[in-house]
C-alpha positions, 0 to 999 in steps of 0.5 A, spaced: 547 496 550 546 488 550 547 484 544 540 485 542 538 492 542 532 495 545 527 498 539 522 504 539 518 505 533 516 512 532 509 512 528 504 506 529 500 507 522 500 501 517 508 501 517 509 502 524 504 498 527 507 492 523 514 493 524 513 494 532 509 487 532 514 483 528 520 486 531 517 483 538 515 477 534 523 476 532 525 477 540 526 484 541 524 489 546 519 494 542 516 500 544 511 503 539 510 511 540 504 515 537 501 522 538 494 519 537 492 517 544 486 513 541 491 509 537 496 507 542 490 505 547 487 500 541 494 497 540 495 496 547 489 493 548 490 488 543 486 491 537 489 493 530 486 499 527 486 496 520 486 489 517 492 485 516 492 478 516 496 475 521 497 481 525 492 481 530 494 474 533 502 477 533 500 483 537 496 480 542 501 474 543 507 479 544 503 484 548 502 478 553 510 476 553 511 483 555 516 484 549 511 489 546 508 496 549 506 502 546 506 510 549 505 517 547 511 519 550 517 521 546 521 522 553 520 514 555 522 512 548 528 516 548 530 513 555 528 506 552 531 505 546 538 504 543 535 504 535 529 508 533 525 506 527 522 512 524 515 510 521 511 516 520 507 517 513 509 521 508 502 523 504 501 527 498 501 534 499 494 537 498 493 540 491 501 538 489 504 532 487 510 532 492 510 528 499 508 532 505 514 531 510 510 535 516 509 528 520 516 526 519 519 532 521 515 533 527 516 526 529 524 527 528 524 533 532 520 530 538 525 524 539 531 528 538 532 531 545 530 525 548 536 521 545 541 517 549 548 517 548 550 512 542 543 512 539 541 510 532 535 513 529 533 509 523 528 512 517 524 507 514 519 512 511 519 513 504 521 520 503 524 525 497 531 524 496 536 529 500 531 528 506 536 523 510 542 528 509 538 534 511 535 530 518 543 527 519 545 535 519 539 537 524 541 531 528 548 533 529 546 540 530 541 539 535 542 533 539 545 534 546 546 526 547 553 524 544 555 519 538 548 519 536 547 517 528 542 517 523 541 511 518 536 509 512 532 503 512 527 503 507 521 499 507 518 494 502 511 492 505 506 489 501 499 490 504 496 483 505 503 480 506 506 485 511 507 480 516 511 475 511 515 481 508 517 483 515 519 477 518 522 474 512 524 480 507 527 478 500 532 484 502 534 489 507 537 496 505 542 499 510 544 506 508 549 508 513 555 513 514 559 509 519 561 502 521 558 503 527 551 504 524 551 498 520 553 494 526 547 497 530 543 495 524 545 488 523 544 487 531 537 490 530 535 485 524 540 479 526 534 474 526 532 476 519 540 476 517 540 469 520 535 466 515 539 468 511 537 475 508 541 479 502 543 486 505 545 491 501 549 496 504 550 503 501 549 511 502 544 515 504 542 517 497 541 510 494 538 508 500 532 513 499 532 512 492 531 504 492 523 504 494 521 509 490 525 506 484 522 499 485 515 503 486 516 506 479 518 500 476 512 496 478 507 502 476 511 502 469 510 494 468 502 495 471 501 501 466 505 497 460 500 491 460 494 496 461 496 500 455 497 493 451 489 492 453 488 499 450 491 496 444 487 490 444 481 493 445 481 496 438 485 490 435 480 485 437 486 482 441 486 478 448 490 482 453 490 476 458 493 471 452 498 477 450 500 477 458 501 469 458 505 469 452 509 475 455 510 472 461 514 466 458 520 471 456 525 470 462 527 477 461 520 480 462 516 475 467 509 474 469 509 478 476 504 484 476 503 483 468 496 483 469 491 488 465 485 490 469 483 496 473 490 499 475 494 500 481 491 504 487 493 505 495 496 509 499 503 508 497 504 507 489 500 513 486 503 518 491 510 515 491 511 516 483 508 523 484 513 525 489 518 522 485 517 526 479 516 532 483 522 531 487 526 530 480 523 537 478 526 540 484 533 537 482 532 539 475 532 532 472 524 532 471 526 529 464 529 523 467 522 521 470 517 524 464 515 517 462 512 516 469 507 522 467 504 517 462 504 511 467 500 515 471 495 517 466 494 510 463 493 508 470 487 513 471 484 512 464 483 504 466 478 507 471 474 511 466 474 505 461 471 501 466 465 506 467 465 506 459 464 499 459 459 499 464 455 504 461 455 501 454 453 494 457 446 498 459 445 502 453 449 508 454 446 511 460 446 510 468 440 514 469 435 509 473 439 503 473 442 499 479 449 497 479 452 492 484 459 493 485 464 488 488 470 491 492 472 497 495 479 496 497 484 498 493 487 490 493 484 484 496 486 482 503 486 489 505 481 494 508 485 500 505 481 505 500 486 510 499 486 512 492 482 505 491 480 504 483 474 500 485 471 506 489 473 511 484 469 507 479 463 506 484 463 514 486 463 516 478 458 511 476 453 514 482 455 521 480 453 519 473 446 517 475 447 510 477 444 507 483 450 504 486 450 498 492 457 496 494 460 490 498 467 489 500 469 483 505 473 488 509 473 495 507 466 497 508 467 501 514 472 505 511 468 506 504 462 508 508 466 514 512 469 517 505 463 515 500 457 516 505 453 517 498 453 510 496 449 504 498 452 498 502 450 491 502 452 486 507 454 481 502 455 480 494 448 477 493 445 483 496 450 488 493 447 485 486 440 485 488 436 488 482 442 490 478 442 492 471 450 490 471 455 488 476 462 490 476 467 486 479 473 491 482 477 488 487 479 481 486 477 478 493 478 470 493 470 470 494 469 474 488 474 470 484 471 463 486 463 465 486 458 461 482 455 465 477 448 462 479 449 465 486 447 472 483 443 470 477 437 469 481 437 476 484 440 481 478 435 484 473 440 483 468 445 478 467 451 483 465 458 483 469 464 487 467 470 484 470 475 490 472 480 485 474 480 480 469 480 475 474 473 471 473 472 465 468 469 468 462 466 462 459 463 460 466 459 466 466 457 466 459 455 459 460 450 461 465 447 466 460 451 472 463 454 478 458 461 478 460 466 484 459 473 485 461 478 490 460 482 489 454 478 482 452 474 480 446 
């Protein structure tokens, strides 16, 4: 092995594709591996199968340099790589809260027979505590190559900022059992370490807990301010001003202290549920019982959004037209997994409303999952004839929208701001009835 190890990335979904492209951008030779031939073909041709700002340009650049390529062959991956990053998804099990480890286990077992002597397998997937220990024991028992090891290096990507988070992370966590494994990981991240970037070197158990603990804390902070929004609605308080006042307290800070429709996506909801499930399996479920209320508060915001819309149009959706701005779970993403926006839109439709949705990036994904909804090519068309407009994903084009652009096409000038991101006075000055979660 040279001073700069050759890397493979197993799994080319959101995490894997981003990691593969960015590690190539850092100067490594990288081979991405996936069992889905269409995904591999798309990436090899320079197409990113999801929306992430900046990633398509880096993909094409690094394919052109020859540092990056993709394959479906684990045999090729084993022959190629010194360090193998396991980036396979861990979705929530159907009908359960626990994480589904089927894909991680399958990828791991497909790779192990092809490892070369001295290879390091590095888990990046978010997994239940005890997974690394289990895989390390299996690696020791089944690998035919000599001196192979496992390490754990959790990911902390934010959708919409994944390139930045990979190239300039705020920290790296190395879960290792030997100095050699640590040295290999340092070599695999040397350009990032040179920035410099803080590194926490720890054991397997702690490394696996970091991501889920971070997500649990983040979810708790978001649900806290949304609980305060519930209180504000019955006391007449303004949760926006409450949040502003709290943000000046250095012990609390203002990041993610914004009341609204709550969190969604493919990570935060399923990760906190899997965390609770694993705690129950380990007999410490009481330690995380507060997360049940965190989850419940988050889901109540969606129901409250539907209630606000219904109240604003006279108590019934039957025969009413509803314009929906937003389908992705957050801006700068086309991810609709557990999207609060689509959940609200679908619920309103089920209750008799005629819903038309527009989102700058998530339309194709939304149509596939919710074909019963209507879709428009822009915000104006989504709002055409609407009795109420719902702002559900805070894209910049919605936040910066002039109310005059919509007022000539709606049936009634009603808007419910599910993200507390619009200027209430601006909309009211244009004659709109403006409502928001937790605000007068």
